[in-house]
C-alpha positions in Angstrom: -5.2 -6.4 -17.6 -8.7 -7.9 -17.2 -7.8 -11.5 -19.1 -4.8 -12.2 -16.1 -7.5 -11.8 -13.3 -9.7 -14.3 -11.8 -13.2 -13.5 -10.4 -11.6 -12.4 -6.8 -9.0 -10.5 -8.0 -11.8 -8.6 -10.2 -14.0 -7.8 -7.7 -10.9 -6.6 -5.5 -10.1 -4.2 -8.2 -13.7 -3.1 -8.8 -13.9 -2.2 -4.8 -10.7 -0.4 -5.0 -11.8 1.3 -8.3 -15.2 2.1 -6.8 -13.8 3.4 -3.0 -11.4 5.5 -5.1 -13.9 7.5 -6.7 -14.2 5.5 -10.2 -17.2 3.7 -10.1 -17.5 0.2 -11.9 -21.5 0.0 -12.0 -21.2 -3.0 -10.0 -19.3 -5.3 -7.5 -19.8 -8.8 -9.3 -16.4 -9.9 -10.4 -16.6 -9.5 -13.8 -14.7 -7.3 -16.2 -17.2 -5.8 -18.4 -17.1 -2.6 -20.2 -18.0 -0.7 -17.2 -15.4 -2.0 -15.0 -12.6 -0.9 -18.0 -13.8 2.3 -18.1 -13.7 3.1 -14.6 -10.1 1.5 -14.3 -8.8 3.5 -17.2 -10.3 6.7 -15.9 -8.3 5.5 -12.5 -4.8 4.9 -14.6 -5.5 8.4 -16.1 -5.9 10.1 -12.6 -3.3 7.9 -11.6 -0.8 9.5 -14.5 -1.7 12.7 -13.9 -0.3 12.5 -10.3 2.5 11.2 -11.7 2.7 14.0 -14.1 2.4 16.4 -11.1 4.1 15.2 -8.4 7.0 13.4 -10.2 8.6 10.1 -11.2 10.3 7.6 -8.9 12.2 4.2 -9.7 10.4 1.4 -11.2 10.0 -0.7 -7.8 8.4 2.3 -6.2 6.3 3.2 -9.1 4.8 -0.3 -9.6 3.9 -0.3 -5.8 2.3 3.3 -5.9 0.1 2.7 -9.1 -2.0 -0.1 -7.0 -2.9 2.6 -4.0 -5.6 4.1 -3.9 -5.7 7.2 -5.5 -5.6 9.8 -2.4 -2.9 7.1 -1.1 -0.7 7.6 -4.4 -0.7 11.4 -3.9 0.7 11.1 -0.3 3.1 8.5 -1.6 4.6 10.7 -4.1 4.6 13.4 -1.5 6.5 11.2 0.9 9.0 10.0 -1.7 9.9 13.8 -2.6 10.3 14.5 1.0 12.4 11.7 1.7 14.7 12.8 -0.8 16.8 14.7 1.8 17.8 11.3 4.1 21.1 10.3 3.0 19.9 6.9 2.1 18.1 5.4 -1.0 14.3 4.9 -0.4 12.2 2.2 -2.2 8.6 1.8 -1.5 8.8 -2.3 -1.7 5.3 -3.2 -1.0 1.7 -1.6 -1.6 -1.6 -2.9 -2.2 -2.3 -6.6 -1.2 -5.4 -8.7 -1.8 -6.7 -10.7 0.3 -5.0 -13.9 -1.1 -1.7 -12.2 -1.3 -2.2 -11.4 2.6 -3.1 -15.0 3.7 0.0 -16.2 1.6 2.3 -13.7 3.3 0.5 -14.6 6.9 1.4 -18.0 6.4 5.1 -17.5 6.2 6.6 -19.1 9.4 3.7 -20.8 10.2 2.2 -24.5 9.9 1.8 -25.2 6.7 3.3 -22.3 4.7 6.9 -21.4 4.0 9.8 -21.8 6.6 11.3 -18.5 7.9 10.1 -15.7 10.4 6.8 -14.9 10.9 6.7 -11.5 8.7 2.8 -10.4 9.7 0.0 -10.7 12.4 -3.1 -9.9 9.8 -4.6 -12.4 7.7 -6.5 -11.5 4.6 -9.0 -8.5 5.2 -6.9 -7.2 8.3 -4.2 -5.2 7.0 -4.5 -1.8 5.7 -2.4 -2.8 2.8 -5.6 -4.7 1.6 -7.7 -1.5 1.2 -4.7 0.3 -0.7 -4.0 2.9 2.0 -0.5 1.6 3.3 2.9 1.0 2.1 6.1 -0.3 3.4 9.7 1.3 2.4 13.1 0.2 2.4 16.5 2.0 2.8 19.4 0.9 1.2 23.0 2.3 2.0 25.6 1.6 -0.4 23.8 -1.1 -2.0 23.2 -3.0 1.5 19.4 -3.4 2.5 18.9 -1.7 5.8 17.2 -4.6 7.3 17.8 -4.1 11.3 21.0 -6.0 11.3 23.3 -3.0 11.8 23.3 -0.4 14.3 22.4 2.2 12.5 19.5 0.8 10.5 17.0 1.8 13.2 17.8 5.5 13.6 17.9 5.6 9.6 14.3 4.6 9.7 13.3 7.2 12.5 15.2 9.8 10.5 13.3 9.2 7.5 10.0 9.6 9.3 11.1 12.7 10.8 11.7 14.0 7.7 8.9 12.5 5.2 6.2 12.0 7.1 3.6 14.3 5.0 0.1 15.4 6.8 -2.5 12.7 6.6 0.2 9.7 7.1 0.5 7.5 10.0 4.2 5.8 10.7 4.1 2.3 12.0 7.4 3.0 13.7 5.4 5.1 16.2 3.0 2.4 17.2 3.0 1.1 20.8 2.2 -2.3 20.2 4.4 -4.1 17.7 6.1 -0.9 15.8 6.6 -1.4 12.3 9.5 1.3 11.3 9.2 0.4 7.7 5.1 1.0 7.5 3.1 3.8 6.5 -0.5 4.2 6.0 -3.0 7.0 5.6 -5.2 8.2 8.5 -8.8 7.0 8.5 -11.8 8.0 10.5 -12.5 4.5 11.3 -10.5 3.3 14.2 -11.4 -0.4 13.6 -9.9 -2.2 10.7 -13.5 -4.2 10.5 -15.3 -1.1 9.7 -12.7 -0.2 6.9 -12.7 -3.2 5.4 -16.8 -3.2 5.4 -16.4 -0.1 3.6 -14.0 -0.7 1.1 -16.1 -4.0 0.2 -19.2 -1.9 -0.4 -17.2 0.5 -2.4 -17.8 3.2 0.3 -15.1 5.8 1.2 -13.0 4.8 4.4 -10.4 7.6 4.1 
């Protein structure tokens, strides 16, 4: 994987590895032996969780794999409980680098791709940037339930009622700017700036 990553992306991965308990022994943006060893251990722990808690659809699996190791466990527990709802549930977005977050922020804004705005958070301002958040989509007979039909909003509320496991927060419960598809791990650090600071030094924030 290392040959596909630039220096910023390697540094991002090193931070996530260290924060997840797999120390690359340096946050230098260089993919060396220690980073490779830490990454292998992270992937082995991810595989163990998959074996213990179950495997899901390919899209959800791809997004789970990029999450903080603690978030991976809760994501799998979430999807297991979500099986009770009468719709197909997929995790469609997980961890984003700061650059990916900035690209998303640019949508619908000056200089960015046309269309509606999709986020208020720039790079480093979203819990997606720290591997502890994911977004879901519901599908009804193949239709993406994006809010256009009257049954969509109640379906997302019903999902949260059934699948919200201990340790998770639901974006639909936020008073300001509710985000029903969004789930994130609870953190003892209320300010996103503190979570970012700890992430960037590889310290625990959940």
